Rosetta silent file (secondary structure, phi, psi, omega in degrees, C-alpha in Angstrom):
SEQUENCE: MAAPRKYPDELRERAIRMALDQVKEGNGRAVFRRVGDQLGINPETLRGWVRQRQIDLGDRPGTSTDESQRVMELEKEVRELRRANAILRSASAFFAAELDCPPR
SCORE:     score description
SCORE:     0.000 S_00000001
   1 L     0.000  138.933 -172.210   -4.500  -10.411   -3.440 S_00000001
   2 L   -77.062  159.282  179.776   -5.980   -6.993   -2.749 S_00000001
   3 L   -75.196  149.582 -175.137   -9.447   -6.466   -1.442 S_00000001
   4 L   -66.391  147.762  175.123  -12.123   -5.348   -4.067 S_00000001
   5 L   -79.796  133.066  176.054  -12.527   -1.559   -4.221 S_00000001
   6 L   -68.888  -37.636 -173.742  -15.803   -0.071   -3.062 S_00000001
   7 L  -113.597  134.687  172.604  -15.610    2.902   -5.436 S_00000001
   8 L   -58.790  154.987 -177.282  -14.741    2.734   -9.144 S_00000001
   9 H   -63.316  -37.176  176.632  -11.536    4.280  -10.171 S_00000001
  10 H   -63.467  -35.528  174.336  -13.281    6.876  -12.306 S_00000001
  11 H   -63.023  -44.525  179.911  -15.337    8.002   -9.404 S_00000001
  12 H   -60.015  -46.956  179.955  -12.276    8.211   -7.191 S_00000001
  13 H   -63.340  -46.449 -176.480  -10.390   10.303   -9.835 S_00000001
  14 H   -61.768  -48.808  179.465  -13.342   12.671  -10.315 S_00000001
  15 H   -60.012  -41.181  178.729  -13.749   13.133   -6.548 S_00000001
  16 H   -63.769  -49.352  179.809  -10.016   13.877   -6.027 S_00000001
  17 H   -64.026  -38.563  179.118   -9.964   16.456   -8.834 S_00000001
  18 H   -71.922  -34.602  178.024  -13.108   18.244   -7.575 S_00000001
  19 H   -71.538  -40.216 -178.787  -11.797   18.306   -4.006 S_00000001
  20 H   -65.298  -39.624  179.092   -8.257   19.522   -4.987 S_00000001
  21 H   -60.278  -42.579 -172.734   -9.854   22.260   -7.073 S_00000001
  22 H   -82.765  -32.203 -174.798  -11.997   23.472   -4.258 S_00000001
  23 H   -63.194  -32.924 -177.348   -9.486   22.850   -1.377 S_00000001
  24 L   -73.422  -14.747  179.234   -7.217   25.754   -2.809 S_00000001
  25 L  -101.674  -32.161 -177.989  -10.076   28.104   -2.429 S_00000001
  26 L  -141.900 -162.872 -175.620  -11.681   27.257    0.936 S_00000001
  27 L   -69.654  128.855 -168.390  -11.892   25.296    3.999 S_00000001
  28 H   -66.336  -48.584 -175.367  -10.799   21.565    3.473 S_00000001
  29 H   -58.492  -48.400 -179.901  -13.246   19.990    5.937 S_00000001
  30 H   -65.066  -37.908  179.673  -16.317   21.680    4.304 S_00000001
  31 H   -59.865  -48.675 -176.999  -14.994   20.911    0.839 S_00000001
  32 H   -62.226  -39.762  174.148  -14.616   17.237    1.647 S_00000001
  33 H   -61.224  -45.334 -168.417  -18.214   17.111    3.134 S_00000001
  34 H   -68.610  -57.516 -175.354  -19.753   18.972    0.204 S_00000001
  35 H   -64.352  -31.851  178.795  -18.011   16.875   -2.561 S_00000001
  36 H   -66.897  -35.233  177.444  -18.511   13.692   -0.588 S_00000001
  37 H   -74.050  -36.210  178.322  -22.204   14.362   -0.302 S_00000001
  38 H   -62.854  -38.590 -176.644  -22.448   15.245   -3.981 S_00000001
  39 H  -103.233   -3.112  177.154  -20.915   11.934   -5.107 S_00000001
  40 L    74.033   41.502  179.336  -22.005    9.789   -2.196 S_00000001
  41 L  -116.166  135.087  175.909  -18.575    9.294   -0.783 S_00000001
  42 L   -56.208  126.489 -176.921  -17.584    9.352    2.985 S_00000001
  43 H   -62.585  -28.111  179.269  -15.776   12.755    3.444 S_00000001
  44 H   -71.450  -40.794  178.201  -13.026   11.004    5.596 S_00000001
  45 H   -55.751  -47.275 -179.449  -12.539    8.552    2.707 S_00000001
  46 H   -61.353  -44.622 -176.436  -12.237   11.545    0.220 S_00000001
  47 H   -64.872  -39.070  172.717   -9.776   13.285    2.625 S_00000001
  48 H   -64.208  -42.093 -175.483   -7.543   10.243    2.652 S_00000001
  49 H   -64.443  -45.054  178.225   -7.586    9.928   -1.097 S_00000001
  50 H   -65.284  -36.975  176.990   -6.689   13.670   -1.431 S_00000001
  51 H   -63.111  -46.676 -178.725   -3.956   13.504    1.144 S_00000001
  52 H   -60.601  -36.177 -176.010   -2.426   10.478   -0.657 S_00000001
  53 H   -68.881  -46.086  178.755   -2.680   12.304   -4.048 S_00000001
  54 H   -55.140  -44.877 -175.443   -0.867   15.390   -2.450 S_00000001
  55 H   -68.323  -46.944  179.369    1.898   13.024   -1.218 S_00000001
  56 H   -57.044  -39.196 -178.728    2.202   11.338   -4.609 S_00000001
  57 H   -78.136  -12.955  176.994    2.514   14.742   -6.291 S_00000001
  58 L    93.978    2.922 -178.361    5.289   15.840   -3.802 S_00000001
  59 L   -77.951  -16.504 -174.095    2.992   18.616   -2.262 S_00000001
  60 L  -142.382  142.419  176.771    2.966   16.995    1.158 S_00000001
  61 L   -70.687  141.513  175.679    5.624   14.920    3.039 S_00000001
  62 L   158.354 -176.310 -178.404    4.901   11.161    3.383 S_00000001
  63 L   -86.530  119.268  179.469    5.308    7.776    1.712 S_00000001
  64 L   -75.629  167.058 -178.289    4.055    7.847   -1.867 S_00000001
  65 H   -63.996  -34.595 -179.913    2.077    5.051   -3.318 S_00000001
  66 H   -69.408  -41.178 -179.659    4.955    3.906   -5.458 S_00000001
  67 H   -67.235  -38.828  175.899    7.312    3.739   -2.492 S_00000001
  68 H   -60.102  -39.565 -178.388    4.734    1.834   -0.462 S_00000001
  69 H   -65.259  -45.290 -175.902    4.239   -0.653   -3.287 S_00000001
  70 H   -57.763  -49.310 -170.566    8.117   -1.135   -3.502 S_00000001
  71 H   -65.388  -39.089 -178.965    8.485   -1.624    0.207 S_00000001
  72 H   -73.889  -26.044  170.191    5.684   -4.337    0.199 S_00000001
  73 H   -67.059  -40.126 -178.263    7.377   -6.097   -2.817 S_00000001
  74 H   -68.629  -39.601  179.155   10.729   -6.045   -0.988 S_00000001
  75 H   -63.641  -43.585  177.385    9.135   -7.355    2.266 S_00000001
  76 H   -59.953  -46.693 -178.878    7.565  -10.221    0.348 S_00000001
  77 H   -61.788  -36.628 -175.640   10.894  -11.043   -1.325 S_00000001
  78 H   -68.194  -47.674  179.026   12.637  -10.935    2.152 S_00000001
  79 H   -55.783  -44.155 -176.141    9.947  -13.398    3.595 S_00000001
  80 H   -69.906  -36.539  177.842   10.483  -15.706    0.633 S_00000001
  81 H   -67.462  -41.029 -178.348   14.310  -15.648    0.922 S_00000001
  82 H   -62.609  -47.440  179.812   14.177  -16.275    4.720 S_00000001
  83 H   -59.457  -39.530  175.303   11.937  -19.299    4.033 S_00000001
  84 H   -62.997  -45.386  178.927   14.272  -20.570    1.399 S_00000001
  85 H   -57.809  -44.257  176.159   17.269  -20.063    3.785 S_00000001
  86 H   -56.122  -51.380  175.184   15.369  -22.024    6.504 S_00000001
  87 H   -56.749  -52.378 -175.622   14.800  -24.892    4.158 S_00000001
  88 H   -62.788  -32.226  178.974   18.326  -24.957    2.911 S_00000001
  89 H   -68.518  -41.459 -179.807   19.607  -24.802    6.544 S_00000001
  90 H   -66.970  -41.707  179.095   17.452  -27.759    7.483 S_00000001
  91 H   -64.125  -36.765 -179.722   18.582  -29.707    4.443 S_00000001
  92 H   -72.768  -35.132  175.002   22.279  -29.054    5.056 S_00000001
  93 H   -66.904  -37.630 -177.676   21.892  -30.156    8.710 S_00000001
  94 H   -70.486  -47.354  176.459   20.158  -33.350    7.632 S_00000001
  95 H   -65.032  -36.294  178.490   22.871  -34.227    5.053 S_00000001
  96 H   -61.054  -41.824 -179.429   25.682  -33.294    7.450 S_00000001
  97 H   -64.858  -36.387  179.181   24.256  -35.649   10.048 S_00000001
  98 H   -60.954  -42.783 -177.801   24.130  -38.413    7.409 S_00000001
  99 H   -64.592  -32.070 -178.981   27.780  -37.833    6.513 S_00000001
 100 H   -77.379  -12.682 -176.686   28.821  -38.027   10.169 S_00000001
 101 L   -76.147  134.780  176.802   27.191  -41.351   10.740 S_00000001
 102 L   -72.269  146.928 -179.928   29.704  -44.297   10.533 S_00000001
 103 L   -67.201  153.541  178.995   28.972  -46.853    7.846 S_00000001
 104 L   -89.256    0.000    0.000   27.323  -50.066    9.006 S_00000001
C-alpha cells in the first residue's frame, strides 16, 4: 500500500504547470524556489516532480512513471511465483519421500 501523499494532486499539477511554464524562460533553480514559496512546496520536491514530468513526456531521458509501475508489478509477480515454486518443490520432495518408503 502506498504512503499517503502530503500534497493534493491538484496542487501538484498546478505547481508543475507553473514551473514548466517559467523554466522555459529563466533559471530553473530560481523558478523552483519562487513557485515553491508561492504554493508552500519545498523547491527540491517541486524540482523532482518537474523532472519526472519531463521524463514522462519524453523531454528528458529516464524511467517513466508507467515503466516504473510496470517493473514494480513484474517484480511482485516474480516474488509470488518464486514463493509458489518453493512451496511446490517442498511438497514434491515430501511426496517423493513418502513414495520411497517401503510399506509396513
